Legacy VTK file of the C-alpha trace (Angstrom):
# vtk DataFile Version 3.0
C-alpha trace
ASCII
DATASET POLYDATA
POINTS 540 float
15.322 -11.404 44.847
11.759 -12.250 44.323
11.480 -9.130 42.385
14.120 -10.340 40.163
12.156 -13.784 39.639
8.973 -12.086 39.027
10.571 -9.569 36.413
12.470 -12.567 34.561
9.097 -14.601 34.438
6.731 -11.857 33.416
9.401 -10.634 30.619
9.897 -14.164 29.739
5.830 -14.738 29.246
5.960 -11.633 27.303
8.566 -12.450 24.903
7.300 -16.225 24.315
3.797 -14.152 23.573
5.711 -12.294 21.115
7.325 -15.710 19.450
4.022 -17.367 19.578
1.909 -14.579 18.115
4.669 -14.165 15.325
4.866 -18.081 14.384
1.372 -18.538 14.245
0.085 -15.491 12.084
3.195 -16.315 9.757
1.568 -20.051 9.568
-1.755 -18.290 8.805
-0.944 -16.272 6.325
-0.478 -17.126 2.452
3.412 -16.690 1.657
2.307 -15.304 -1.657
2.662 -12.187 0.227
6.306 -12.491 0.406
6.766 -12.826 -3.328
4.775 -9.924 -4.200
7.286 -7.962 -1.851
9.769 -8.351 -4.890
7.271 -7.203 -7.546
5.521 -4.461 -5.903
8.283 -2.540 -4.182
9.837 -0.980 -7.232
7.638 2.029 -5.979
9.332 3.740 -2.809
5.720 4.406 -1.261
4.230 1.175 -2.297
7.582 -0.271 -0.635
6.821 1.316 2.755
3.208 0.223 2.606
4.015 -3.277 2.079
6.791 -3.039 5.119
3.912 -1.943 7.187
1.476 -4.674 6.100
4.028 -7.361 6.166
5.184 -6.301 9.803
1.697 -6.203 11.131
0.830 -9.482 9.838
3.837 -11.311 10.906
4.369 -9.069 14.008
8.224 -8.812 13.564
10.219 -6.495 12.045
13.006 -9.126 12.460
10.867 -11.818 10.163
10.639 -8.677 7.549
14.359 -8.068 7.437
15.169 -11.724 7.156
12.546 -11.839 4.217
14.360 -8.697 2.461
17.753 -10.448 2.872
16.528 -13.587 1.038
14.773 -11.457 -1.730
18.077 -9.526 -2.417
19.857 -12.606 -1.810
17.979 -14.389 -4.822
18.025 -11.388 -6.949
14.638 -10.342 -6.551
15.102 -7.178 -5.236
17.689 -4.426 -4.883
19.174 -3.117 -1.846
17.467 0.284 -2.815
14.322 -1.256 -2.851
14.545 -2.991 0.703
14.971 0.543 2.264
11.509 1.608 1.940
10.352 -1.706 3.008
12.508 -1.753 6.121
10.985 2.018 6.873
7.756 0.568 6.697
8.482 -1.946 9.028
9.478 0.359 11.637
5.850 1.891 11.591
4.287 -1.750 11.273
5.817 -2.490 14.975
4.478 0.762 16.150
0.726 -0.968 15.830
1.541 -3.468 18.487
2.972 -0.883 20.780
-0.174 1.341 20.135
-2.213 -2.043 21.238
0.099 -2.324 24.124
-0.561 1.059 25.540
-4.252 0.278 25.840
-3.393 -1.831 29.105
-5.568 -4.545 28.690
-4.058 -6.339 31.149
-7.144 -7.096 33.202
-8.705 -8.774 30.270
-5.792 -10.946 29.680
-7.016 -14.222 31.371
-10.346 -13.465 29.500
-8.576 -13.677 26.102
-6.553 -16.698 26.974
-9.719 -18.474 27.784
-11.296 -17.127 24.778
-8.005 -18.552 22.847
-8.077 -21.742 24.479
-11.620 -22.444 23.348
-10.831 -21.355 19.610
-8.098 -23.678 19.834
-9.606 -26.640 21.163
-12.709 -26.153 18.875
-10.530 -25.736 15.661
-10.352 -29.442 15.226
-8.598 -30.269 11.702
-8.950 -26.652 10.550
-5.162 -25.627 10.954
-5.771 -21.872 9.901
-8.386 -21.401 12.787
-5.805 -23.197 15.113
-3.078 -20.655 14.268
-5.411 -17.903 14.620
-6.300 -18.902 18.017
-2.472 -19.541 19.057
-1.961 -15.853 17.699
-4.362 -14.708 20.088
-2.933 -16.733 22.940
0.497 -14.936 22.305
-1.436 -11.654 22.230
-2.977 -12.711 25.419
0.299 -13.246 27.048
2.004 -9.994 25.939
-0.806 -8.293 28.085
-0.543 -10.394 30.943
3.120 -10.462 30.836
2.844 -6.598 30.847
0.664 -6.715 33.763
2.779 -8.925 35.811
5.710 -6.816 35.060
3.772 -3.553 36.577
2.943 -5.440 39.606
6.239 -6.789 39.971
8.050 -3.396 39.766
5.349 -1.424 41.928
7.909 -1.691 44.902
10.469 0.344 43.191
8.193 3.254 43.326
9.447 3.959 46.967
13.241 3.332 45.836
15.161 6.310 46.111
17.825 4.529 44.067
15.552 3.797 41.550
14.335 7.053 40.905
17.936 8.750 40.598
19.025 5.994 37.877
15.598 7.229 35.984
16.546 10.632 36.635
19.991 10.224 35.329
18.968 8.601 31.923
16.607 11.935 31.575
19.654 14.050 32.186
21.895 11.915 29.875
19.888 10.741 26.930
22.902 9.384 25.016
23.415 6.917 28.223
19.580 6.267 27.822
20.039 5.164 24.357
22.936 2.935 24.640
21.117 0.974 27.710
18.014 0.520 25.697
19.998 -0.628 22.827
22.100 -3.160 24.805
18.870 -4.496 26.642
17.010 -4.838 23.098
19.832 -7.111 21.998
19.962 -9.006 24.798
16.156 -9.962 24.724
15.829 -9.523 20.752
12.702 -7.624 21.085
11.991 -3.895 20.637
8.519 -4.431 21.920
9.861 -6.085 25.243
12.039 -3.286 25.920
8.803 -0.724 25.219
6.339 -2.833 27.033
8.811 -2.397 30.022
8.542 0.956 29.630
5.126 0.712 29.469
4.441 -1.042 32.534
6.517 1.683 34.433
4.648 4.479 33.060
1.382 2.529 33.970
2.633 2.891 37.644
3.818 6.703 37.217
7.424 5.338 37.512
9.076 6.997 34.449
8.770 10.586 32.711
8.249 10.901 29.021
11.438 12.706 29.005
13.416 9.526 30.234
11.521 7.207 28.169
12.298 8.893 24.745
16.010 7.990 24.754
15.008 4.239 25.747
12.454 4.254 22.555
15.446 5.484 20.259
17.459 2.657 21.983
14.783 0.170 21.492
14.611 1.025 17.761
18.567 0.757 17.320
18.678 -2.511 19.166
16.068 -4.344 17.293
17.777 -3.355 14.144
21.168 -4.720 15.256
19.131 -8.246 16.288
17.851 -8.210 12.791
20.814 -7.677 11.042
22.846 -10.391 13.118
20.211 -12.904 12.453
19.639 -11.872 8.829
23.644 -11.966 8.124
24.169 -15.708 8.997
25.491 -17.342 5.891
24.526 -14.392 3.895
27.169 -12.768 0.914
27.118 -10.500 -1.609
24.660 -7.293 -1.715
22.044 -9.137 0.674
24.816 -8.526 3.609
24.093 -4.901 2.994
20.602 -4.814 4.165
20.780 -5.286 8.263
23.679 -2.691 8.349
21.956 -0.230 6.467
18.653 -0.394 8.948
21.097 0.042 11.787
22.728 2.885 10.121
19.084 4.699 9.386
17.951 4.136 12.972
21.297 5.451 14.318
21.184 8.685 12.649
17.422 8.943 13.448
18.436 8.954 16.961
20.857 11.614 16.540
18.370 13.898 14.916
15.980 13.217 17.380
18.054 13.478 20.878
18.533 17.367 20.521
15.050 17.852 20.381
13.712 15.579 23.473
12.647 18.661 25.420
10.242 20.003 22.544
9.177 16.739 21.645
8.243 16.092 25.126
5.920 18.821 24.979
4.215 17.924 21.904
3.798 14.387 23.077
1.906 15.849 26.346
-0.353 17.601 24.104
-1.357 14.181 22.339
-2.387 12.426 25.525
-2.472 12.649 29.383
-1.158 9.044 29.582
2.345 8.643 29.683
2.123 5.322 28.206
0.298 6.670 25.409
2.872 9.063 24.908
5.647 6.401 24.825
3.461 4.551 22.161
3.360 7.754 20.130
6.793 8.658 20.370
7.784 5.259 18.936
5.397 6.115 16.263
6.528 9.528 15.450
10.118 8.466 15.276
9.680 5.628 12.731
7.232 8.195 10.890
10.011 10.717 10.666
12.462 8.230 9.504
10.368 7.788 6.456
10.164 11.212 5.640
13.662 12.198 6.157
15.280 8.829 4.655
13.152 7.299 1.902
14.157 10.264 -0.671
17.852 8.990 -0.032
17.478 5.273 -0.562
19.717 5.340 -3.456
22.398 6.860 -1.877
21.889 4.976 1.462
22.121 1.565 -0.857
25.244 2.994 -2.506
26.946 3.809 1.220
26.083 0.055 1.824
27.971 -0.657 -1.109
31.285 0.971 -0.189
31.049 -0.446 3.689
30.534 -3.816 2.724
31.391 -4.452 -0.963
30.211 -7.585 -2.304
32.231 -10.445 -2.108
31.945 -11.643 -5.916
34.086 -15.160 -5.222
31.456 -15.941 -2.218
28.489 -15.361 -4.643
29.822 -17.490 -7.518
29.896 -20.414 -4.856
26.405 -19.906 -3.518
24.853 -18.766 -6.729
23.239 -22.552 -7.478
21.932 -22.333 -4.055
20.705 -18.983 -3.941
17.693 -19.695 -1.807
19.056 -21.419 0.821
20.196 -19.006 3.352
20.739 -20.195 6.674
19.777 -16.684 8.357
16.023 -17.995 7.052
16.345 -21.097 9.739
15.456 -18.523 12.507
12.117 -18.367 11.058
11.151 -21.778 9.749
8.050 -20.623 7.774
10.320 -18.541 5.715
13.042 -21.156 5.530
10.500 -23.714 4.034
9.266 -21.251 1.307
12.969 -20.608 0.449
13.213 -24.665 0.202
10.517 -24.703 -1.976
11.927 -21.869 -4.403
15.071 -23.619 -4.697
13.322 -26.811 -5.480
11.468 -25.030 -8.158
14.741 -23.859 -9.706
15.762 -27.438 -9.909
12.832 -28.285 -12.011
13.819 -25.408 -14.090
17.450 -26.462 -14.548
15.821 -30.402 -15.364
13.795 -29.191 -17.676
15.126 -25.974 -19.155
18.970 -26.948 -19.485
18.479 -30.656 -19.710
15.365 -31.977 -20.976
14.554 -29.296 -23.479
17.687 -30.060 -25.384
18.023 -34.035 -25.264
16.438 -34.709 -28.974
18.867 -32.129 -30.355
21.866 -34.276 -28.979
20.420 -36.945 -31.571
19.666 -34.601 -34.103
22.752 -32.260 -34.332
25.322 -33.992 -31.886
27.550 -31.153 -30.244
29.907 -32.090 -27.567
29.826 -28.276 -26.482
25.855 -29.083 -25.670
26.513 -32.341 -24.159
28.987 -30.577 -21.749
26.290 -28.193 -20.878
23.799 -30.734 -20.094
26.252 -32.613 -17.747
27.098 -29.468 -15.889
23.491 -28.974 -15.275
23.158 -32.446 -14.120
25.899 -31.894 -11.771
24.191 -28.591 -10.400
21.143 -30.866 -9.825
22.962 -33.463 -7.959
24.432 -30.565 -5.827
21.216 -28.765 -5.319
19.498 -31.846 -4.147
22.397 -32.547 -1.517
21.675 -28.909 -0.530
17.979 -28.834 -0.144
18.068 -32.252 1.776
20.803 -30.689 4.329
18.808 -27.430 4.581
15.251 -29.353 5.146
16.860 -31.262 7.908
17.927 -27.951 9.602
14.458 -26.700 9.268
12.946 -30.001 10.879
15.527 -29.494 13.861
14.232 -25.608 14.199
10.412 -26.558 14.359
7.779 -29.174 15.407
4.890 -27.560 13.402
3.041 -30.654 11.295
2.283 -28.510 8.693
5.686 -27.353 7.870
7.037 -31.274 8.704
4.301 -32.041 5.535
5.572 -29.592 3.478
9.177 -30.505 4.287
8.411 -34.080 3.238
6.682 -33.007 -0.186
9.825 -30.764 -1.161
12.046 -33.881 -0.399
9.810 -36.175 -2.578
9.729 -33.627 -5.493
13.343 -32.750 -5.214
14.250 -36.588 -5.614
12.019 -37.076 -8.295
14.033 -34.066 -10.199
17.235 -35.617 -9.305
16.177 -38.785 -11.024
14.852 -37.069 -14.076
18.340 -35.469 -14.152
19.938 -39.132 -13.925
17.703 -40.486 -16.731
18.605 -37.674 -19.262
22.176 -38.351 -18.769
21.102 -41.998 -19.788
20.038 -40.136 -22.730
23.009 -38.232 -23.300
25.235 -41.584 -23.304
22.581 -42.963 -25.953
23.163 -39.894 -27.958
27.108 -40.445 -27.830
26.231 -44.027 -28.879
24.091 -43.006 -31.603
26.647 -40.565 -32.924
29.617 -43.121 -32.958
27.236 -45.227 -35.155
26.629 -42.837 -37.737
23.119 -43.150 -38.541
20.050 -41.566 -38.579
16.388 -42.458 -37.239
13.797 -43.045 -40.146
11.874 -39.744 -40.664
8.578 -41.469 -39.295
10.602 -42.842 -36.271
12.133 -39.314 -35.434
8.357 -37.727 -35.856
7.027 -40.146 -33.339
10.040 -39.533 -30.962
9.335 -35.968 -31.375
5.603 -36.386 -30.212
6.420 -38.547 -27.170
9.029 -36.006 -26.120
6.513 -33.205 -26.478
3.850 -35.276 -24.289
6.618 -35.804 -21.559
7.926 -32.273 -21.470
4.206 -30.948 -21.349
3.476 -33.451 -18.358
6.563 -32.251 -16.315
6.084 -28.585 -17.244
2.587 -28.890 -15.987
3.706 -30.842 -12.927
6.053 -28.153 -11.983
3.803 -25.390 -12.529
1.247 -27.116 -10.473
3.835 -27.595 -7.569
5.232 -24.108 -7.907
1.408 -22.519 -7.409
-0.188 -25.226 -5.346
-2.472 -25.676 -8.304
-4.712 -29.087 -7.484
-6.534 -28.961 -10.425
-3.275 -28.692 -12.870
-1.749 -31.879 -10.973
-5.120 -33.477 -11.608
-4.614 -32.743 -15.152
-1.341 -34.258 -15.516
-2.387 -37.447 -13.829
-5.531 -37.975 -16.029
-3.153 -37.474 -18.992
-1.190 -40.668 -17.894
-2.781 -43.146 -19.243
-3.541 -41.412 -22.969
0.744 -41.547 -22.938
0.594 -44.890 -22.109
-1.698 -46.045 -25.186
0.370 -43.646 -27.022
3.812 -45.297 -26.116
2.190 -48.713 -27.081
1.406 -47.451 -30.489
4.954 -46.263 -30.820
6.203 -49.694 -30.055
3.916 -51.485 -32.861
4.675 -48.969 -35.408
8.313 -49.399 -34.522
8.013 -53.281 -34.925
5.972 -52.766 -37.963
8.630 -50.701 -39.820
11.159 -53.578 -38.794
8.695 -56.190 -40.242
8.803 -53.915 -43.698
12.848 -53.928 -43.832
13.521 -50.325 -42.969
16.927 -50.240 -42.463
17.130 -47.241 -40.432
14.481 -48.552 -38.000
16.552 -52.008 -38.021
20.003 -49.860 -37.245
18.376 -47.710 -34.700
15.927 -50.234 -32.866
17.750 -50.505 -29.340
18.343 -46.816 -28.926
15.029 -45.796 -30.336
13.139 -47.927 -28.033
15.468 -47.069 -24.926
14.726 -43.350 -25.678
10.962 -44.072 -25.523
11.545 -45.912 -22.095
13.527 -42.797 -20.779
10.861 -40.473 -22.131
8.372 -42.484 -20.424
10.131 -42.755 -17.042
10.425 -38.989 -17.150
6.847 -38.605 -17.608
6.188 -41.233 -14.631
8.352 -38.806 -12.222
6.232 -35.815 -13.482
2.899 -37.917 -12.253
4.823 -38.506 -8.966
5.253 -34.710 -8.478
1.724 -34.369 -9.291
0.986 -36.769 -6.704
2.807 -34.998 -3.882
0.994 -31.673 -5.057
-2.307 -33.409 -4.591
-1.251 -34.702 -1.034
-0.552 -38.395 -2.097
2.444 -40.499 -2.547
2.705 -42.474 -5.901
3.496 -46.438 -5.291
LINES 1 541
540 0 1 2 3 4 5 6 7 8 9 10 11 12 13 14 15 16 17 18 19 20 21 22 23 24 25 26 27 28 29 30 31 32 33 34 35 36 37 38 39 40 41 42 43 44 45 46 47 48 49 50 51 52 53 54 55 56 57 58 59 60 61 62 63 64 65 66 67 68 69 70 71 72 73 74 75 76 77 78 79 80 81 82 83 84 85 86 87 88 89 90 91 92 93 94 95 96 97 98 99 100 101 102 103 104 105 106 107 108 109 110 111 112 113 114 115 116 117 118 119 120 121 122 123 124 125 126 127 128 129 130 131 132 133 134 135 136 137 138 139 140 141 142 143 144 145 146 147 148 149 150 151 152 153 154 155 156 157 158 159 160 161 162 163 164 165 166 167 168 169 170 171 172 173 174 175 176 177 178 179 180 181 182 183 184 185 186 187 188 189 190 191 192 193 194 195 196 197 198 199 200 201 202 203 204 205 206 207 208 209 210 211 212 213 214 215 216 217 218 219 220 221 222 223 224 225 226 227 228 229 230 231 232 233 234 235 236 237 238 239 240 241 242 243 244 245 246 247 248 249 250 251 252 253 254 255 256 257 258 259 260 261 262 263 264 265 266 267 268 269 270 271 272 273 274 275 276 277 278 279 280 281 282 283 284 285 286 287 288 289 290 291 292 293 294 295 296 297 298 299 300 301 302 303 304 305 306 307 308 309 310 311 312 313 314 315 316 317 318 319 320 321 322 323 324 325 326 327 328 329 330 331 332 333 334 335 336 337 338 339 340 341 342 343 344 345 346 347 348 349 350 351 352 353 354 355 356 357 358 359 360 361 362 363 364 365 366 367 368 369 370 371 372 373 374 375 376 377 378 379 380 381 382 383 384 385 386 387 388 389 390 391 392 393 394 395 396 397 398 399 400 401 402 403 404 405 406 407 408 409 410 411 412 413 414 415 416 417 418 419 420 421 422 423 424 425 426 427 428 429 430 431 432 433 434 435 436 437 438 439 440 441 442 443 444 445 446 447 448 449 450 451 452 453 454 455 456 457 458 459 460 461 462 463 464 465 466 467 468 469 470 471 472 473 474 475 476 477 478 479 480 481 482 483 484 485 486 487 488 489 490 491 492 493 494 495 496 497 498 499 500 501 502 503 504 505 506 507 508 509 510 511 512 513 514 515 516 517 518 519 520 521 522 523 524 525 526 527 528 529 530 531 532 533 534 535 536 537 538 539
């Protein structure tokens, strides 16, 4: 019983170390790398390289898989493009295993002490604090392995345990299945392989017995990633995880007949069984790249046949394509998705609504009015979905950084929803204007066009500043505000001057003209609010 408790505790410490390292590295890393995936993975070899780099940085192939599902769901990548990234991610996980094979357990407590010093000394430097936490998590990995090795030491004299390992060596398929199930349960191939490394350091397992277990660990982690990334997923995105499972299973089937040959080759690479285990994990994933990368398109077609896209579900989720519940497993990615969806809200508010506002006065069309009103309904729906999604993120993390980003997203989404309401008020004015059958004066229309251009420019800059975190551009938006206020005051003065001169069109459209100026000014005020949020402030 003591051994069971010790094994559970040491395995728990190992898994927590994995999670802490992964989360901290994600927080310390710029998420522009994620967006680059969609642009740079059109070349298969570059896709493999990116999969490797992203997985090394985030210390988790599951995070990479979830990221890919989101990119496919958002139509940034195709399923075929993801295959190279998935293959590269497998090699990325091998880096962690190779480091674990160094058996640095004797130095784990020293690393924990260094990590604690970095965290305490980091003060308000959040990036340094995240790096310290990542090192602390990595220290827990080695310490957990050391404790596992000590806990399992008495098994060296167990005849039953030796017979169990011998049976796995003689029945490799059984070994693959056992490791697959265990890895699905703990949701970490590194934990499974870490356990094998602990056995190897005690001389309790041969490389022949370990190879099937390594293969099963790779299959198991692909199953876990597929399950997590499939939550709430529809369309082509749901094909990504199963394709990864197919690749890992086919690779294992290719490997099993050659276990004896592989064992001989691995023994030549190192005298340490632990290092041999790390090497087989690396070799297996490299082999997958060589064998399956040329068949990316064929694998994508296979995925489409096995799991054809659900078109009806796609249409339902189209307006909120970035808000996939699978991302909630990794809050850092989920926040980025909420940001992307808010950026999409801004695009709708500006490009599908504001840009057509003046046209509804100068060339009234019911069809255009209907499109604008439909866009406003989409804005309202997106705002509700973003609020619900951010609430779920908040329940999944206690990170101060993520909480602050969530608040910023909610502020900006709310401003965009208000902009939509203002534009609809402008549409009501356009209907009234059309019923009256009159026109603005030539001078009045030109002034309205200039006012519209200024408001549109402010909103465009504010949205760009939000999307790119450009504080200089946000500052520029705020600096332009006093100029717009003076211009708005001048427009009113000019308008009243035309009334004094008896301009009939100005007199007939005065109320609508002034209301429209007011609406454009209010839109610009919301752009100012967005700029303040980008700067880390909230407008009063």
